C-alpha positions in Angstrom: 126.2 97.2 61.9 125.4 98.9 65.2 125.0 96.6 68.2 122.0 96.7 70.6 121.4 99.7 72.8 122.9 99.2 76.2 121.8 99.9 79.8 123.2 100.2 83.3 121.2 99.9 86.5 122.4 101.1 89.9 120.5 99.8 92.9 120.3 101.4 96.3 118.4 100.4 99.5 117.0 97.1 100.6 116.7 93.6 99.1 113.2 94.4 97.9 114.7 97.1 95.7 117.2 94.6 94.3 114.3 92.4 93.3 112.7 95.3 91.5 116.0 96.0 89.7 116.2 92.3 88.6 112.8 92.5 87.1 113.6 95.8 85.3 116.9 94.2 84.0 114.9 91.2 82.7 112.4 93.5 81.0 115.1 95.5 79.3 116.9 92.3 78.1 113.6 91.0 76.8 113.2 94.3 74.9 116.5 93.6 73.0 118.9 95.8 75.1 122.2 94.6 76.4 123.7 95.1 79.9 126.7 97.4 80.3 129.3 96.8 83.0 129.7 100.5 83.6 127.5 103.6 83.4 130.1 105.2 81.0 129.3 102.5 78.4 125.5 102.7 78.6 122.9 104.4 76.4 120.4 104.2 79.3 121.4 104.7 83.0 118.8 103.8 85.6 119.1 104.6 89.3 116.8 102.5 91.6 116.5 104.8 94.6 115.7 104.4 98.3 113.8 106.9 100.3 113.3 105.3 103.7 115.3 107.8 105.8 117.2 111.0 105.3 120.6 109.3 104.8 119.1 107.0 102.1 117.6 109.9 100.2 120.9 111.8 100.4 122.8 108.7 99.1 120.3 108.4 96.3 120.8 112.1 95.2 124.6 111.8 95.5 124.6 108.7 93.2 122.3 110.3 90.7 124.6 113.3 90.5 127.7 111.2 90.2 126.2 109.1 87.4 125.0 112.2 85.6 128.7 113.3 85.5 129.9 109.9 84.4 127.4 109.0 81.7 128.1 109.5 78.0 126.8 112.6 76.2 123.4 111.5 74.7 122.8 108.8 77.3 119.5 108.9 79.2 119.5 109.1 82.9 116.3 107.7 84.5 115.5 107.7 88.2 113.1 105.1 89.6 112.3 103.4 92.8 111.1 104.8 96.1 112.3 108.4 95.6 110.6 108.5 92.2 107.4 107.1 93.7 107.4 109.6 96.5 108.8 112.8 95.1 108.1 112.5 91.3 107.5 116.1 90.3 109.8 117.6 93.0 112.7 115.3 92.1 112.4 116.1 88.4 112.4 119.9 89.1 115.2 119.7 91.6 117.6 117.7 89.5 117.7 118.9 85.9 120.3 116.3 85.2 117.5 113.7 85.1 115.9 112.8 81.7 113.0 111.0 83.2 111.4 110.1 86.6 109.7 106.7 86.3 107.7 105.3 89.2 107.2 101.6 89.5 105.7 99.3 92.1 102.3 101.1 92.2 100.0 101.6 89.3 100.0 105.4 89.3 101.3 108.0 86.8 103.8 110.4 88.2 104.7 113.8 86.9 107.7 114.1 84.7 109.7 116.9 83.2 107.9 118.4 80.2 109.2 116.9 77.0 111.3 114.2 78.7 111.1 110.7 77.3 109.6 108.6 80.2 109.2 105.0 81.1 105.7 103.8 82.0 104.7 103.1 85.5 104.0 99.5 86.1 103.9 96.8 88.8 107.1 94.7 88.6 106.0 91.6 90.6 105.4 89.3 87.7 107.8 90.5 85.1 110.7 88.3 83.9 114.0 88.3 85.7 117.5 87.8 84.3 119.5 84.6 84.9 120.8 84.7 88.5 124.5 85.3 89.0 124.7 83.7 92.4 123.5 80.4 93.9 120.9 82.3 96.0 118.1 84.7 95.0 115.5 87.0 96.5 111.9 86.2 95.8 109.5 89.1 96.4 106.1 87.6 97.4 104.1 90.8 97.6 104.3 94.6 97.0 103.1 97.3 99.2 102.0 97.3 102.9 98.8 97.7 104.9 100.5 98.4 108.2 100.3 101.9 109.8 103.5 102.1 111.7 104.0 105.7 113.0 107.5 106.2 111.5 107.0 104.6 108.1 105.9 106.3 104.8 106.2 103.2 102.6 102.4 102.6 102.3 102.0 106.1 101.0 104.2 105.5 97.9 104.3 101.8 97.6 100.6 101.4 97.9 98.5 98.7 99.7 99.7 95.1 99.8 99.4 93.2 96.6 100.3 89.5 97.0 101.4 87.3 94.1 99.6 84.0 93.6 101.2 80.9 94.9 101.3 79.5 91.3 103.3 82.6 90.1 105.8 82.3 93.0 106.4 78.6 92.5 106.8 79.0 88.8 109.6 81.6 89.5 111.1 79.3 92.1 111.3 76.5 89.5 113.0 78.8 87.0 115.6 79.8 89.7 116.2 76.2 90.7 116.7 75.2 87.1 119.4 78.0 86.9 121.3 76.4 89.9 119.9 78.6 92.7 120.1 76.6 95.9 118.7 79.2 98.4 115.6 81.3 98.0 115.2 84.3 100.3 111.5 85.4 100.7 111.0 89.1 101.0 108.1 91.6 101.2 107.3 94.8 103.1 105.1 92.6 105.4 106.1 89.1 104.6 103.8 87.3 107.2 100.7 89.0 105.7 101.3 87.3 102.4 97.9 86.3 100.8 95.8 88.3 103.2 94.8 90.8 100.5 93.6 87.9 98.3 91.3 86.5 100.9 93.5 83.5 101.4 93.7 84.1 105.2 96.4 85.4 107.5 98.4 82.1 107.5 99.1 81.8 103.8 102.8 82.1 104.3 103.1 78.8 106.2 102.1 76.6 103.3 104.1 78.7 100.8 107.2 78.2 102.9 106.6 74.4 102.8 106.0 74.4 99.0 109.2 76.5 98.3 111.2 74.2 100.7 110.1 71.2 98.8 111.7 72.6 95.6 115.0 74.1 96.9 117.6 73.2 99.5 117.3 76.4 101.5 114.5 78.8 102.2 115.1 82.0 104.3 112.6 84.6 105.4 113.3 88.3 105.9 111.2 90.9 107.7 108.7 89.3 110.1 106.5 91.3 112.4 106.7 89.8 115.9 102.9 89.8 116.3 102.7 87.5 113.2 105.3 85.0 114.4 102.8 82.2 115.2 103.7 78.7 116.4 102.8 77.4 112.9 105.2 79.8 111.2 108.0 79.0 113.7 107.5 75.3 112.9 107.5 76.0 109.2 110.8 78.0 109.4 112.5 75.4 111.6 111.4 72.6 109.2 113.2 74.2 106.3 116.6 73.6 108.0 117.3 77.3 108.0 116.1 78.5 111.5 116.9 82.1 110.9 114.5 84.7 112.3 114.6 88.3 111.1 112.3 90.1 113.5 111.1 93.6 113.0 111.1 94.7 116.6 112.1 98.5 116.3 112.1 99.0 120.1 111.3 97.3 123.4 109.8 100.1 125.6 106.0 99.5 125.6 105.0 103.2 125.8 107.4 104.0 122.8 106.1 101.1 120.8 102.5 102.3 121.2 103.7 105.7 119.9 105.2 103.8 117.0 101.8 102.1 116.5 103.5 98.8 117.1 102.8 95.6 119.1 104.8 94.1 121.9 107.4 94.9 124.6 110.8 93.6 125.6 109.4 90.9 127.9 107.2 89.5 125.2 110.0 89.5 122.7 112.4 87.8 125.1 109.8 85.1 125.8 109.3 84.5 122.1 113.0 84.3 121.4 113.6 82.0 124.4 110.8 79.7 123.2 112.4 79.5 119.7 115.8 78.7 121.2 114.3 76.0 123.3 112.8 74.5 120.1 115.8 75.1 117.9 119.0 75.8 119.9 120.9 76.5 116.6 118.5 79.3 115.6 120.0 82.6 114.5 118.2 86.0 115.1 118.4 89.4 113.5 116.5 92.6 114.3 116.5 96.4 113.7 115.9 99.2 116.2 115.0 102.8 115.8 116.9 105.1 118.2 115.6 108.6 119.1 112.0 108.2 118.1 110.0 111.2 119.4 109.4 110.7 123.2 112.3 108.2 123.7 113.5 108.8 127.3 116.7 107.8 129.0 114.7 105.0 130.7 113.4 103.8 127.3 117.0 103.7 126.1 118.2 101.8 129.1 115.4 99.2 128.5 116.7 98.8 125.0 120.3 98.4 126.2 119.2 95.8 128.7 117.2 93.9 126.1 120.1 93.8 123.7 122.3 92.4 126.5 119.7 89.8 127.5 118.6 88.7 124.0 122.1 88.2 122.6 120.8 88.4 119.0 123.3 87.4 116.4 122.8 90.5 114.3 121.3 93.9 115.0 121.0 97.1 113.0 120.4 100.5 114.8 119.2 103.5 113.0 118.6 107.1 113.9 115.0 108.2 113.7 114.2 110.2 110.6 111.1 112.3 110.5 109.1 111.3 107.4 106.6 113.8 105.8 103.1 112.5 106.0 103.7 110.0 108.8 102.0 110.0 112.2 105.3 110.5 114.0 106.2 113.6 112.0 103.9 115.7 114.2 104.7 114.1 117.6 106.3 116.0 120.4 109.4 114.9 122.4 112.1 115.4 119.8 115.4 113.8 120.7 118.5 116.0 120.1 120.7 114.7 117.3 123.8 114.7 119.7 121.9 112.5 122.2 120.7 110.2 119.4 124.3 109.7 118.2 125.4 109.0 121.7 122.7 106.3 122.2 123.5 104.8 118.8 127.1 104.5 119.7 126.3 102.7 123.0 124.0 100.2 121.3 126.3 99.5 118.4 129.3 99.0 120.6 127.4 96.6 122.8 126.0 94.6 119.8 129.5 94.4 118.2 130.7 92.7 121.4 127.8 90.3 121.4 128.1 89.4 117.7 131.8 88.8 118.1 131.3 86.6 121.1 128.6 84.6 119.4 130.9 84.1 116.4 133.8 83.0 118.7 131.5 80.4 120.3 131.1 78.7 116.9 134.8 77.8 116.6 134.9 74.0 116.5 131.3 73.6 115.3 130.3 71.6 112.2 128.0 73.4 109.8 126.8 73.1 106.3 127.7 76.2 104.1 126.6 77.3 100.7 129.5 78.6 98.7 128.4 82.0 97.3 131.6 83.0 95.5 135.2 81.7 95.4 136.3 81.6 99.1 133.0 83.1 100.4 130.2 80.9 102.1 127.3 81.2 104.4 125.6 78.8 106.9 122.0 79.1 108.0 123.1 81.9 110.4 124.0 84.4 107.7 121.6 86.1 105.3 123.2 87.2 102.0 124.5 90.7 101.8 123.6 91.9 105.3 125.3 89.5 107.7 128.9 88.2 108.2 130.4 85.5 106.0 132.4 82.3 106.4 135.7 82.2 104.6 136.5 78.8 103.0 139.1 77.6 100.5 138.7 79.0 97.1 138.9 75.5 95.6 135.3 74.8 96.8 132.9 75.1 93.9 130.5 78.0 93.8 127.0 76.7 94.4 128.0 73.7 96.4 126.7 73.0 99.8 129.6 71.7 101.9 130.1 70.4 105.5 132.8 72.4 107.2 134.3 72.9 110.6 134.6 76.5 111.9 138.3 77.1 112.7 138.4 80.8 113.6 136.4 84.0 114.0 137.1 87.7 113.7 134.3 90.1 114.4 131.3 89.2 112.3 133.1 86.7 110.1 134.3 83.2 110.5 136.8 80.9 108.9 136.2 77.2 108.1 137.8 74.1 106.5 135.8 71.5 104.6 135.4 68.0 106.1 135.5 66.6 102.5 136.4 68.1 99.2 133.2 69.2 97.5 132.7 67.9 93.9 132.3 70.4 91.1 128.8 71.1 90.0 127.7 71.4 86.4 126.9 75.0 85.7 128.8 76.4 88.7 131.3 79.1 88.2 
């Protein structure tokens, strides 16, 4: 007797895409399909693509072509995610290897190859998810975005913001906690605007953070606009015991930020960071910056270098500007030459690498509580999963345990630690 049909999902891009893939996997499992460990062993191969910048789009195309070569004859190759949302017809025409282009995340119907078997377009927010495989999990609180940042095309293909209800979110938190998840990571395109589209008000995230924190040991927030970082939200984050601030700054030069249709400037950002450090000296900070946005001058670049030196953020990402069709910035003058962009990126990354390494060195001797993610791999409140450094611990520590450790060494973004006591094994941990 033949077994169930099998599927394989490859995910590219940000944590929000990973949540979408989890929901898709949960749906396929509920439909009676079985997961395959490899694309070669699957009847259905799905690529959840990213389309944020040129490099992400090229990676998505490369992965699609690679999987098309690797999949079994007769297996279906389906492309979904941001590239499917944004380039449905064009993608299907350009890549004949694809059997179907299936948009999800916004309730629209995209064009597909004539005669191809397609998946329906649907909103994934409230679909079931598979059992977690790690002691932490992303929780996507909303889909879409109402912001109008000059460089970003996400609202055009992910749609306007659609928040989930608090009841839906807490029910999912309870399911995750029952499955031994000990850290919930809240994500959205515009996290601090959670609930605004439901008429709940602009501060709905604050009570949600408190309600989630009452159910799980750790709550972490990713992607906060600095203009929405109110005193109440800062207090709520600090109260969780995970004072980790992922701030979407993008630049610090005021004229350039206005061209980006963004709020703030370097002085305001430094003041906000300084105030948080005064309140919570152990706070960790992450941000991302765009380099080479149209109109960026050498003076603007020098301002960003000075900010990076002064702010001493724990983690920073720097990305070359990518012109996105349909965005405000696509028609701006002041293009920055690619060679100059690369030079500026190199300066910033080199500077931040030194800062990150120094801040990690300063932790040696400190006592911290870590969550063991995998054998020998742990994180404190300073490290978000998948994007920051790690803390190496003895492999004898049980996965899923929260253990007090002393930092004994550091190398670049990573640290080493030894437990103060041997952590007991936990039922259900692996």
